[in-house]
N, CA, C and O of each residue as an XYZ file, in Angstrom:
944
protein
N      97.474    119.670     98.757
C      97.051    118.488     98.015
C      98.055    118.133     96.921
O      98.352    116.963     96.678
N      98.571    119.179     96.265
C      99.521    118.927     95.178
C     100.857    118.407     95.706
O     101.621    117.788     94.965
N     101.141    118.659     96.993
C     102.411    118.213     97.573
C     102.314    116.808     98.165
O     103.295    116.269     98.677
N     101.129    116.231     98.088
C     100.940    114.894     98.637
C     101.684    113.862     97.797
O     101.501    113.814     96.580
N     102.523    113.031     98.428
C     103.291    112.029     97.677
C     102.390    111.074     96.900
O     101.274    110.775     97.326
N     102.873    110.605     95.776
C     102.094    109.732     94.891
C     101.570    108.502     95.619
O     100.408    108.127     95.465
N     102.454    107.864     96.430
C     102.059    106.620     97.074
C     100.934    106.833     98.083
O     100.190    105.897     98.373
N     100.792    108.045     98.623
C      99.779    108.289     99.647
C      98.373    108.230     99.073
O      97.417    108.025     99.820
N      98.224    108.406     97.767
C      96.907    108.330     97.144
C      96.323    106.916     97.276
O      95.107    106.733     97.212
N      97.193    105.927     97.460
C      96.753    104.542     97.617
C      96.692    104.136     99.080
O      96.457    102.969     99.392
N      96.899    105.081     99.970
C      96.838    104.795    101.399
C      98.041    104.046    101.921
O      97.977    103.453    102.998
N      99.130    104.058    101.188
C     100.332    103.329    101.586
C     101.455    104.288    101.966
O     101.621    105.345    101.356
N     102.209    103.909    102.966
C     103.386    104.674    103.342
C     104.555    104.260    102.447
O     104.429    103.319    101.664
N     105.668    104.942    102.555
C     106.866    104.567    101.785
C     107.283    103.144    102.120
O     107.614    102.362    101.228
N     107.267    102.805    103.414
C     107.690    101.458    103.845
C     106.760    100.406    103.264
O     107.221     99.381    102.761
N     105.463    100.647    103.327
C     104.488     99.698    102.801
C     104.600     99.543    101.292
O     104.497     98.439    100.756
N     104.813    100.672    100.614
C     104.973    100.631     99.149
C     106.192     99.826     98.750
O     106.118     98.956     97.882
N     107.326    100.121     99.394
C     108.570     99.418     99.079
C     108.469     97.939     99.406
O     108.951     97.098     98.647
N     107.847     97.617    100.531
C     107.700     96.213    100.918
C     106.820     95.458     99.930
O     107.117     94.317     99.574
N     105.745     96.088     99.490
C     104.859     95.474     98.493
C     105.616     95.191     97.199
O     105.507     94.100     96.638
N     106.385     96.175     96.724
C     107.144     96.013     95.482
C     108.172     94.896     95.617
O     108.300     94.048     94.734
N     108.912     94.901     96.743
C     109.952     93.869     96.973
C     109.326     92.479     97.033
O     109.839     91.531     96.439
N     108.216     92.369     97.755
C     107.540     91.070     97.877
C     107.031     90.599     96.518
O     107.177     89.429     96.166
N     106.436     91.511     95.763
C     105.904     91.171     94.444
C     106.998     90.653     93.516
O     106.825     89.625     92.861
N     108.125     91.364     93.460
C     109.209     90.970     92.547
C     109.841     89.645     92.982
O     110.238     88.849     92.131
N     109.941     89.397     94.280
C     110.517     88.126     94.730
C     109.562     86.961     94.496
O     110.000     85.846     94.214
N     108.270     87.212     94.610
C     107.280     86.164     94.298
C     107.325     85.823     92.812
O     107.312     84.652     92.432
N     107.378     86.862     91.975
C     107.476     86.638     90.526
C     108.738     85.853     90.198
O     108.701     84.915     89.401
N     109.851     86.234     90.808
C     111.112     85.534     90.579
C     111.053     84.086     91.015
O     111.526     83.199     90.305
N     110.470     83.842     92.184
C     110.360     82.469     92.697
C     109.503     81.608     91.780
O     109.886     80.494     91.425
N     108.341     82.132     91.400
C     107.442     81.377     90.522
C     108.109     81.128     89.169
O     108.017     80.029     88.622
N     108.776     82.144     88.633
C     109.427     81.993     87.336
C     110.538     80.949     87.356
O     110.677     80.159     86.423
N     111.329     80.954     88.430
C     112.446     79.997     88.542
C     111.930     78.588     88.798
O     112.420     77.624     88.209
N     110.948     78.472     89.672
C     110.477     77.141     90.093
C     109.596     76.464     89.039
O     109.722     75.262     88.807
N     108.715     77.222     88.407
C     107.673     76.597     87.596
C     107.806     76.818     86.093
O     107.201     76.088     85.308
N     108.579     77.803     85.686
C     108.713     78.072     84.261
C     110.104     77.724     83.714
O     110.291     77.563     82.509
N     111.082     77.612     84.643
C     112.445     77.225     84.260
C     112.955     78.047     83.087
O     113.589     77.528     82.168
N     112.662     79.343     83.140
C     113.044     80.253     82.061
C     114.280     81.024     82.462
O     114.283     81.663     83.514
N     115.356     80.986     81.641
C     116.597     81.711     81.983
C     116.375     83.213     82.183
O     117.194     83.882     82.814
N     115.273     83.742     81.651
C     114.981     85.169     81.785
C     114.935     85.596     83.245
O     115.448     86.655     83.604
N     114.318     84.766     84.088
C     114.142     85.117     85.489
C     115.468     85.116     86.241
O     115.656     85.899     87.172
N     116.378     84.249     85.843
C     117.714     84.224     86.454
C     118.530     85.424     86.008
O     119.240     86.033     86.808
N     118.427     85.763     84.728
C     119.215     86.865     84.180
C     118.742     88.241     84.662
O     119.458     89.232     84.517
N     117.550     88.296     85.227
C     117.057     89.578     85.761
C     117.437     89.766     87.233
O     116.988     90.717     87.873
N     118.256     88.869     87.765
C     118.682     88.978     89.173
C     119.356     90.316     89.461
O     119.080     90.951     90.479
N     120.241     90.740     88.560
C     120.953     91.995     88.778
C     119.987     93.185     88.785
O     120.169     94.135     89.546
N     118.956     93.124     87.930
C     117.946     94.188     87.894
C     117.149     94.201     89.200
O     116.831     95.263     89.734
N     116.833     93.009     89.704
C     116.107     92.892     90.958
C     116.919     93.480     92.115
O     116.384     94.213     92.947
N     118.204     93.155     92.162
C     119.069     93.679     93.230
C     119.200     95.197     93.132
O     119.208     95.897     94.145
N     119.301     95.690     91.911
C     119.378     97.144     91.720
C     118.091     97.808     92.181
O     118.132     98.881     92.783
N     116.953     97.190     91.908
C     115.673     97.722     92.359
C     115.601     97.749     93.881
O     115.117     98.720     94.463
N     116.087     96.671     94.539
C     116.066     96.627     96.003
C     116.948     97.738     96.576
O     116.608     98.346     97.591
N     118.071     97.996     95.926
C     118.962     99.077     96.342
C     118.248    100.423     96.245
O     118.341    101.250     97.152
N     117.532    100.638     95.133
C     116.791    101.886     94.939
C     115.699    102.025     95.999
O     115.459    103.121     96.503
N     115.044    100.923     96.333
C     113.994    100.972     97.364
C     114.573    101.290     98.736
O     113.927    101.966     99.537
N     115.780    100.813     99.015
C     116.440    101.153    100.274
C     116.734    102.658    100.319
O     116.547    103.302    101.352
N     117.192    103.206     99.198
C     117.417    104.656     99.124
C     116.100    105.412     99.289
O     116.039    106.431     99.976
N     115.069    104.910     98.663
C     113.752    105.549     98.694
C     113.184    105.630    100.114
O     112.559    106.623    100.487
N     113.409    104.572    100.900
C     112.835    104.509    102.246
C     113.747    105.084    103.322
O     113.310    105.296    104.453
N     115.000    105.337    102.987
C     115.938    105.857    103.979
C     115.686    107.339    104.222
O     115.718    108.143    103.290
N     115.435    107.694    105.476
C     115.204    109.097    105.828
C     116.520    109.791    106.178
O     117.476    109.147    106.612
N     116.556    111.091    105.987
C     117.737    111.897    106.364
C     119.033    111.309    105.805
O     119.989    111.071    106.543
N     119.049    111.084    104.520
C     120.260    110.553    103.883
C     121.368    111.601    103.969
O     121.278    112.659    103.346
N     122.405    111.304    104.738
C     123.499    112.263    104.920
C     124.797    111.709    104.340
O     124.812    110.654    103.706
N     125.875    112.437    104.569
C     127.168    112.059    104.013
C     127.617    110.691    104.512
O     128.163    109.895    103.748
N     127.385    110.417    105.798
C     127.804    109.136    106.381
C     127.106    107.954    105.719
O     127.706    106.899    105.519
N     125.836    108.141    105.384
C     125.080    107.074    104.729
C     125.688    106.744    103.362
O     125.853    105.576    103.012
N     126.013    107.766    102.610
C     126.601    107.545    101.287
C     128.035    107.014    101.382
O     128.496    106.297    100.494
N     128.734    107.368    102.462
C     130.064    106.809    102.687
C     129.969    105.305    102.910
O     130.788    104.542    102.399
N     128.967    104.883    103.674
C     128.752    103.452    103.914
C     128.485    102.725    102.606
O     129.045    101.655    102.366
N     127.640    103.293    101.762
C     127.351    102.673    100.463
C     128.627    102.519     99.657
O     128.903    101.446     99.118
N     129.419    103.608     99.571
C     130.632    103.584     98.759
C     131.643    102.570     99.287
O     132.237    101.827     98.505
N     131.846    102.531    100.605
C     132.849    101.626    101.169
C     132.392    100.177    101.030
O     133.196     99.309    100.689
N     131.110     99.900    101.289
C     130.602     98.527    101.115
C     130.783     98.068     99.670
O     131.192     96.934     99.419
N     130.478     98.951     98.726
C     130.620     98.614     97.308
C     132.081     98.343     96.961
O     132.395     97.327     96.341
N     132.971     99.246     97.359
C     134.389     99.113     97.008
C     135.006     97.895     97.682
O     135.701     97.111     97.037
N     134.753     97.734     98.981
C     135.286     96.571     99.710
C     134.736     95.282     99.106
O     135.470     94.311     98.925
N     133.442     95.280     98.796
C     132.830     94.094     98.216
C     133.498     93.682     96.903
O     133.802     92.509     96.690
N     133.721     94.662     96.032
C     134.358     94.367     94.744
C     135.810     93.927     94.942
O     136.269     92.987     94.294
N     136.531     94.605     95.836
C     137.952     94.291     96.054
C     138.117     92.881     96.626
O     138.944     92.112     96.135
N     137.334     92.530     97.664
C     137.505     91.192     98.244
C     137.095     90.103     97.257
O     137.663     89.011     97.265
N     136.107     90.397     96.407
C     135.705     89.407     95.397
C     136.778     89.275     94.319
O     137.008     88.180     93.806
N     137.435     90.378     93.973
C     138.548     90.294     93.006
C     139.691     89.463     93.576
O     140.264     88.620     92.886
N     140.018     89.712     94.852
C     141.066     88.924     95.505
C     140.666     87.459     95.544
O     141.480     86.572     95.290
N     139.385     87.216     95.870
C     138.912     85.846     95.970
C     138.962     85.100     94.649
O     139.446     83.971     94.587
N     138.461     85.730     93.591
C     138.413     85.037     92.302
C     139.786     84.908     91.654
O     140.045     83.935     90.946
N     140.669     85.878     91.886
C     141.977     85.858     91.226
C     143.024     85.038     91.975
O     143.923     84.466     91.358
N     142.911     84.978     93.307
C     143.973     84.323     94.091
C     143.477     83.154     94.923
O     144.260     82.263     95.252
N     142.199     83.134     95.272
C     141.683     82.100     96.153
C     142.025     82.333     97.609
O     141.704     81.503     98.459
N     142.678     83.460     97.915
C     143.084     83.753     99.292
C     141.881     84.112    100.155
O     141.922     83.955    101.376
N     140.828     84.587     99.538
C     139.589     84.882    100.257
C     138.463     84.031     99.702
O     138.310     83.903     98.487
N     137.688     83.459    100.582
C     136.486     82.671    100.265
C     136.789     81.286     99.692
O     136.024     80.353     99.933
N     137.882     81.123     98.941
C     138.188     79.850     98.314
C     138.294     79.988     96.810
O     138.327     81.103     96.288
N     138.345     78.874     96.113
C     138.487     78.901     94.652
C     137.117     78.852     93.979
O     136.425     77.834     94.001
N     136.756     79.967     93.392
C     135.441     80.069     92.747
C     135.529     81.062     91.600
O     136.502     81.807     91.480
N     134.516     81.065     90.771
C     134.451     82.018     89.662
C     132.991     82.324     89.367
O     132.107     81.502     89.610
N     132.751     83.526     88.838
C     131.394     83.959     88.546
C     130.945     83.496     87.168
O     131.755     83.315     86.259
N     129.636     83.307     87.033
C     129.052     82.997     85.731
C     128.791     84.290     84.974
O     129.329     85.343     85.316
N     127.970     84.200     83.954
C     127.722     85.371     83.090
C     126.280     85.873     83.180
O     125.787     86.516     82.253
N     125.602     85.578     84.296
C     124.185     85.944     84.397
C     123.933     87.161     85.288
O     122.790     87.594     85.428
N     124.979     87.711     85.886
C     124.792     88.814     86.833
C     125.138     90.179     86.251
O     125.310     91.146     86.993
N     125.239     90.258     84.960
C     125.417     91.565     84.327
C     126.857     92.000     84.179
O     127.769     91.183     84.311
N     127.076     93.290     83.905
C     128.434     93.832     83.648
C     129.395     93.518     84.779
O     129.019     93.513     85.951
N     130.645     93.254     84.408
C     131.624     92.856     85.406
C     132.961     93.555     85.191
O     133.226     94.111     84.125
N     133.790     93.514     86.217
C     135.169     94.018     86.157
C     136.089     92.867     86.508
O     136.056     92.354     87.626
N     136.911     92.461     85.550
C     137.851     91.333     85.753
C     137.136     90.097     86.285
O     137.655     89.381     87.141
N     135.929     89.859     85.759
C     135.210     88.644     86.128
C     134.303     88.775     87.327
O     133.601     87.822     87.668
N     134.293     89.935     87.985
C     133.424     90.152     89.153
C     132.281     91.082     88.766
O     132.528     92.243     88.438
N     131.050     90.613     88.796
C     129.901     91.464     88.443
C     129.805     92.677     89.364
O     129.964     92.547     90.577
N     129.548     93.837     88.804
C     129.450     95.056     89.594
C     128.298     95.003     90.594
O     128.357     95.629     91.652
N     127.258     94.258     90.256
C     126.104     94.175     91.142
C     126.464     93.498     92.467
O     125.753     93.658     93.459
N     127.565     92.745     92.485
C     127.994     92.089     93.722
C     128.383     93.136     94.772
O     128.137     92.943     95.962
N     128.985     94.237     94.334
C     129.293     95.315     95.266
C     128.041     95.901     95.878
O     128.013     96.221     97.066
N     126.994     96.044     95.059
C     125.699     96.525     95.539
C     125.106     95.526     96.529
O     124.532     95.910     97.548
N     125.255     94.237     96.213
C     124.723     93.198     97.090
C     125.393     93.213     98.464
O     124.741     92.990     99.485
N     126.702     93.477     98.479
C     127.400     93.570     99.758
C     126.787     94.672    100.613
O     126.587     94.487    101.814
N     126.491     95.807    100.009
C     125.852     96.888    100.767
C     124.482     96.447    101.275
O     124.161     96.658    102.445
N     123.675     95.841    100.412
C     122.327     95.434    100.797
C     122.368     94.488    101.984
O     121.620     94.665    102.945
N     123.233     93.484    101.928
C     123.320     92.502    103.017
C     123.786     93.160    104.309
O     123.174     92.964    105.360
N     124.860     93.935    104.240
C     125.403     94.573    105.445
C     124.418     95.565    106.027
O     124.204     95.591    107.239
N     123.820     96.375    105.184
C     122.870     97.394    105.664
C     121.656     96.735    106.293
O     121.242     97.132    107.382
N     121.075     95.744    105.640
C     119.882     95.085    106.164
C     120.177     94.338    107.464
O     119.371     94.375    108.395
N     121.315     93.665    107.535
C     121.693     92.972    108.766
C     121.971     93.966    109.884
O     121.576     93.738    111.028
N     122.644     95.064    109.566
C     122.947     96.085    110.554
C     121.677     96.738    111.086
O     121.531     96.905    112.297
N     120.769     97.105    110.212
C     119.499     97.724    110.622
C     118.666     96.751    111.440
O     118.068     97.139    112.443
N     118.621     95.492    111.023
C     117.851     94.478    111.748
C     118.371     94.300    113.163
O     117.584     94.267    114.109
N     119.686     94.185    113.323
C     120.263     94.020    114.651
C     120.082     95.263    115.495
O     119.820     95.161    116.694
N     120.215     96.434    114.898
C     119.989     97.691    115.630
C     118.563     97.753    116.142
O     118.329     98.134    117.289
N     117.599     97.378    115.295
C     116.182     97.376    115.677
C     115.931     96.410    116.835
O     115.259     96.758    117.806
N     116.469     95.207    116.728
C     116.289     94.197    117.784
C     116.912     94.650    119.104
O     116.300     94.512    120.163
N     118.124     95.188    119.038
C     118.803     95.627    120.254
C     118.112     96.811    120.901
O     118.047     96.896    122.127
N     117.596     97.724    120.095
C     116.873     98.871    120.650
C     115.594     98.423    121.357
O     115.258     98.936    122.424
N     114.885     97.470    120.762
C     113.664     96.962    121.378
C     113.994     96.207    122.666
O     113.287     96.327    123.666
N     115.081     95.425    122.627
C     115.484     94.681    123.813
C     115.879     95.630    124.934
O     115.512     95.416    126.090
N     116.621     96.671    124.601
C     117.068     97.642    125.601
C     115.903     98.385    126.223
O     115.904     98.652    127.425
N     114.903     98.722    125.410
C     113.760     99.476    125.928
C     112.872     98.616    126.817
O     112.214     99.141    127.715
N     112.840     97.317    126.588
C     111.994     96.424    127.384
C     112.711     95.920    128.637
O     112.081     95.615    129.650
N     114.019     95.839    128.549
C     114.797     95.346    129.683
C     115.706     96.460    130.187
O     116.922     96.412    130.006
N     115.110     97.448    130.813
C     115.855     98.627    131.235
C     116.974     98.266    132.205
O     118.048     98.867    132.179
N     116.717     97.284    133.058
C     117.704     96.934    134.085
C     118.742     95.931    133.595
O     119.665     95.580    134.330
N     118.593     95.473    132.361
C     119.530     94.473    131.844
C     120.908     95.065    131.631
O     121.039     96.264    131.385
N     121.923     94.248    131.723
C     123.310     94.701    131.556
C     123.528     95.265    130.173
O     124.328     96.182    129.993
N     122.810     94.716    129.173
C     122.972     95.175    127.795
C     122.653     96.657    127.664
O     123.357     97.387    126.967
N     121.593     97.102    128.333
C     121.197     98.496    128.195
C     122.144     99.439    128.918
O     122.170    100.635    128.628
N     122.932     98.905    129.868
C     123.865     99.734    130.630
C     125.271     99.711    130.066
O     126.135    100.456    130.529
N     125.514     98.868    129.075
C     126.865     98.716    128.542
C     126.886     98.947    127.037
O     126.541     98.048    126.271
N     127.284    100.136    126.605
C     127.373    100.405    125.165
C     128.325     99.463    124.444
O     128.099     99.114    123.286
N     129.391     99.049    125.129
C     130.364     98.160    124.494
C     129.748     96.811    124.170
O     130.000     96.241    123.109
N     128.937     96.302    125.095
C     128.269     95.018    124.859
C     127.278     95.153    123.702
O     127.143     94.255    122.871
N     126.590     96.293    123.668
C     125.617     96.530    122.609
C     126.299     96.607    121.243
O     125.793     96.063    120.262
N     127.443     97.282    121.184
C     128.194     97.377    119.925
C     128.708     96.006    119.512
O     128.623     95.634    118.342
N     129.243     95.250    120.479
C     129.755     93.919    120.169
C     128.651     93.018    119.653
O     128.864     92.227    118.734
N     127.464     93.136    120.248
C     126.345     92.328    119.801
C     125.922     92.719    118.385
O     125.646     91.860    117.547
N     125.874     94.033    118.134
C     125.525     94.497    116.788
C     126.490     93.954    115.751
O     126.067     93.431    114.721
N     127.787     94.075    116.016
C     128.810     93.692    115.045
C     128.879     92.179    114.863
O     128.821     91.693    113.734
N     129.001     91.433    115.949
C     129.201     89.986    115.837
C     127.913     89.235    115.507
O     127.920     88.305    114.700
N     126.821     89.636    116.127
C     125.551     88.983    115.799
C     125.104     89.364    114.388
O     124.543     88.544    113.662
N     125.361     90.626    114.006
C     125.038     91.048    112.642
C     125.864     90.282    111.618
O     125.353     89.894    110.568
N     127.149     90.062    111.925
C     128.010     89.279    111.029
C     127.533     87.832    110.942
O     127.565     87.223    109.873
N     127.090     87.286    112.081
C     126.557     85.917    112.082
C     125.300     85.828    111.225
O     125.082     84.840    110.523
N     124.474     86.877    111.293
C     123.258     86.917    110.467
C     123.620     86.983    108.975
O     122.974     86.344    108.145
N     124.655     87.762    108.648
C     125.106     87.859    107.262
C     125.626     86.507    106.766
O     125.364     86.118    105.627
N     126.356     85.799    107.615
C     126.873     84.476    107.245
C     125.723     83.489    107.057
O     125.734     82.680    106.129
N     124.737     83.564    107.941
C     123.562     82.698    107.793
C     122.873     82.947    106.459
O     122.464     82.008    105.776
N     122.747     84.223    106.092
C     122.138     84.556    104.808
C     122.954     83.990    103.647
O     122.391     83.467    102.685
N     124.281     84.094    103.738
C     125.144     83.547    102.692
C     125.002     82.022    102.619
O     124.996     81.439    101.535
N     124.888     81.394    103.787
C     124.715     79.932    103.847
C     123.435     79.516    103.139
O     123.407     78.508    102.434
N     122.365     80.303    103.332
C     121.109     80.012    102.634
C     121.249     80.189    101.134
O     120.716     79.404    100.350
N     121.970     81.230    100.746
C     122.052     81.633     99.343
C     123.000     80.770     98.518
O     122.745     80.540     97.336
N     124.068     80.298     99.106
C     125.140     79.632     98.345
C     124.667     78.498     97.433
O     124.926     78.558     96.231
N     123.988     77.471     97.945
C     123.581     76.365     97.053
C     122.669     76.825     95.931
O     122.752     76.326     94.809
N     121.792     77.784     96.237
C     120.865     78.309     95.228
C     121.640     79.056     94.144
O     121.387     78.882     92.952
N     122.591     79.892     94.578
C     123.398     80.673     93.641
C     124.170     79.771     92.686
O     124.292     80.073     91.499
N     124.687     78.670     93.206
C     125.440     77.728     92.377
C     124.520     77.080     91.354
O     124.874     76.970     90.181
N     123.332     76.648     91.797
C     122.384     75.994     90.886
C     121.899     76.938     89.791
O     121.619     76.510     88.672
N     121.801     78.228     90.122
C     121.307     79.208     89.152
C     122.419     79.780     88.280
O     122.155     80.573     87.376
N     123.662     79.382     88.547
C     124.765     79.809     87.701
C     125.352     81.163     88.039
O     126.061     81.753     87.224
N     125.064     81.667     89.240
C     125.647     82.953     89.651
C     127.166     82.834     89.763
O     127.913     83.697     89.299
N     127.600     81.741     90.391
C     129.027     81.426     90.499
C     129.183     79.922     90.687
O     128.205     79.209     90.910
N     130.419     79.451     90.595
C     130.680     78.023     90.791
C     131.977     77.848     91.553
O     132.870     78.693     91.491
N     132.071     76.736     92.277
C     133.256     76.434     93.075
C     134.117     75.413     92.335
O     133.609     74.539     91.633
N     135.407     75.543     92.504
C     136.360     74.655     91.827
C     136.323     73.257     92.453
O     135.724     73.042     93.507
N     136.969     72.333     91.782
C     137.041     70.963     92.287
C     135.728     70.251     92.186
O     135.098     70.241     91.128
N     135.295     69.642     93.299
C     134.032     68.902     93.295
C     132.811     69.804     93.493
O     131.680     69.326     93.580
N     133.055     71.101     93.561
C     131.957     72.045     93.689
C     131.447     72.250     95.101
O     130.481     72.981     95.318
N     132.096     71.604     96.066
C     131.671     71.742     97.459
C     131.998     73.140     97.990
O     133.076     73.673     97.726
N     131.070     73.722     98.732
C     131.265     75.067     99.298
C     132.155     74.935    100.534
O     131.775     74.261    101.491
N     133.330     75.565    100.529
C     134.270     75.390    101.651
C     133.842     76.173    102.887
O     133.223     77.232    102.785
N     134.180     75.636    104.053
C     133.933     76.319    105.304
C     134.661     77.665    105.337
O     134.203     78.626    105.957
N     135.807     77.705    104.653
C     136.622     78.931    104.591
C     135.826     80.093    104.020
O     136.059     81.242    104.394
N     134.904     79.815    103.133
C     134.062     80.862    102.559
C     133.291     81.608    103.650
O     133.223     82.837    103.657
N     132.714     80.835    104.567
C     131.914     81.445    105.632
C     132.779     82.169    106.657
O     132.365     83.172    107.238
N     133.980     81.648    106.868
C     134.926     82.321    107.766
C     135.261     83.710    107.223
O     135.284     84.691    107.967
N     135.522     83.778    105.917
C     135.859     85.057    105.289
C     134.650     85.992    105.269
O     134.789     87.194    105.494
N     133.480     85.446    105.004
C     132.263     86.257    105.043
C     132.106     86.886    106.431
O     131.784     88.067    106.555
N     132.335     86.093    107.454
C     132.203     86.579    108.828
C     133.205     87.697    109.102
O     132.852     88.726    109.679
N     134.460     87.493    108.685
C     135.508     88.486    108.932
C     135.232     89.803    108.210
O     135.340     90.874    108.806
N     134.879     89.727    106.943
C     134.599     90.947    106.166
C     133.359     91.649    106.719
O     133.323     92.877    106.801
N     132.341     90.868    107.098
C     131.109     91.448    107.636
C     131.360     92.161    108.959
O     130.760     93.203    109.226
N     132.240     91.608    109.788
C     132.586     92.257    111.056
C     133.151     93.653    110.787
O     132.745     94.629    111.418
N     134.090     93.737    109.845
C     134.696     95.029    109.525
C     133.688     96.034    109.017
O     133.703     97.190    109.439
N     132.806     95.613    108.114
C     131.815     96.527    107.541
C     130.733     96.914    108.554
O     130.245     98.044    108.540
N     130.359     95.980    109.428
C     129.370     96.301    110.452
C     129.953     97.194    111.549
O     129.236     97.989    112.156
N     131.235     97.060    111.792
C     131.890     98.003    112.714
C     131.812     99.415    112.142
O     131.540    100.374    112.864
N     132.051     99.531    110.845
C     131.925    100.833    110.179
C     130.475    101.303    110.219
O     130.212    102.480    110.461
N     129.542    100.397    109.985
C     128.114    100.707    110.067
C     127.779    101.327    111.417
O     127.034    102.304    111.494
N     128.331    100.755    112.471
C     128.061    101.254    113.810
C     128.699    102.626    114.056
O     128.109    103.479    114.719
N     129.890    102.831    113.527
C     130.624    104.082    113.782
C     130.032    105.269    113.032
O     130.040    106.393    113.534
N     129.522    105.020    111.837
C     128.978    106.118    111.032
C     127.639    106.562    111.615
O     126.838    105.748    112.073
N     127.423    107.870    111.584
C     126.216    108.440    112.167
C     125.189    108.782    111.081
O     125.350    109.749    110.337
N     124.152    107.983    111.010
C     123.021    108.239    110.106
C     121.799    107.560    110.697
O     121.928    106.767    111.629
N     120.627    107.851    110.179
C     119.394    107.291    110.699
C     119.349    105.788    110.450
O     119.415    105.347    109.302
N     119.238    105.000    111.518
C     119.261    103.546    111.418
C     117.905    102.943    111.796
O     117.830    101.911    112.464
N     116.840    103.611    111.353
C     115.492    103.159    111.670
C     114.697    102.827    110.400
O     113.514    103.153    110.302
N     115.336    102.194    109.457
C     114.686    101.852    108.181
C     113.972    100.500    108.293
O     114.602     99.449    108.184
N     112.664    100.538    108.509
C     111.894     99.301    108.662
C     111.898     98.463    107.396
O     111.818     97.236    107.464
N     111.991     99.113    106.243
C     111.998     98.336    104.991
C     113.216     97.427    104.913
O     113.138     96.331    104.358
N     114.342     97.873    105.464
C     115.554     97.046    105.442
C     115.310     95.728    106.188
O     115.792     94.677    105.768
N     114.560     95.789    107.293
C     114.214     94.573    108.036
C     113.289     93.706    107.199
O     113.477     92.493    107.108
N     112.288     94.332    106.588
C     111.348     93.591    105.737
C     112.068     92.933    104.563
O     111.788     91.784    104.221
N     112.995     93.668    103.948
C     113.719     93.127    102.783
C     114.561     91.922    103.168
O     114.617     90.937    102.433
N     115.217     92.000    104.322
C     116.013     90.852    104.770
C     115.128     89.631    104.962
O     115.491     88.531    104.546
N     113.979     89.812    105.584
C     113.054     88.698    105.802
C     112.538     88.139    104.473
O     112.420     86.923    104.317
N     112.235     89.010    103.529
C     111.759     88.568    102.211
C     112.841     87.771    101.495
O     112.551     86.724    100.916
N     114.083     88.249    101.522
C     115.169     87.556    100.849
C     115.507     86.230    101.526
O     115.825     85.248    100.855
N     115.439     86.205    102.855
C     115.676     84.951    103.587
C     114.631     83.915    103.190
O     114.962     82.759    102.924
N     113.382     84.329    103.150
C     112.316     83.397    102.761
C     112.475     82.954    101.313
O     112.262     81.785    100.992
N     112.849     83.885    100.437
C     113.046     83.583     99.016
C     114.100     82.494     98.836
O     113.860     81.502     98.148
N     115.267     82.679     99.454
C     116.349     81.695     99.278
C     116.085     80.424    100.074
O     116.530     79.348     99.674
N     115.374     80.526    101.188
C     115.030     79.326    101.957
C     114.118     78.422    101.142
O     114.308     77.206    101.106
N     113.123     79.022    100.483
C     112.192     78.218     99.661
C     112.917     77.624     98.446
O     112.696     76.465     98.092
N     113.777     78.419     97.813
C     114.516     77.888     96.664
C     115.492     76.809     97.103
O     115.648     75.805     96.408
N     116.146     76.991     98.232
C     117.090     75.984     98.743
C     116.355     74.685     99.049
O     116.904     73.599     98.868
N     115.119     74.798     99.511
C     114.337     73.619     99.895
C     113.761     72.870     98.689
O     113.758     71.640     98.658
N     113.271     73.628     97.693
C     112.506     72.997     96.615
C     113.201     72.963     95.256
O     112.797     72.201     94.378
N     114.258     73.792     95.068
C     114.893     73.843     93.757
C     115.692     72.575     93.474
O     116.295     72.450     92.408
């Protein structure tokens, strides 16, 4: 009885607990941004992202060396490509970050590196889950007989999902002051091309590293964040 996890006293699993917390915080954020117009809710974005990262760690089973390597590489690559982008414009286009996302290095908020991991991990887990279900239901399908096709689908479809998420997020992020684009403020197509390219590389690494890829909360979190930015994009 004493070894029973705290969350079990409420009849909730780790996945259910994390999903409830994520949903609650995103609802509070949406209501605060839409109806109270209080800068407090925008400035807590970095705290919200950090909490989502902690929840992903909390729900991830059998956390091994490969899992932590993925976190480290996603964080480092995310910060490096954003530094290149903001300083040179060679990646993503000409843009700069605002001052609402917390501590930064040379103008790039550190939480952006965490966000890169969250997006890549959630997209990778979601695609892995979908492909596994498809393979189990369509035993005779070519996909289930060809590991190369399955890997290609994971990497390229996962990257497309990441780009779709960025497409949803971009106008909202600009309106909330997360970052801004130079010139007339139009979001360049080049931004999405670079997102796709970087996501392909990180998802290839996601596929190569060996760790448990059955985190249901990662799928739930992606759906929650998609709905959050879709509603803000529509009504903000």
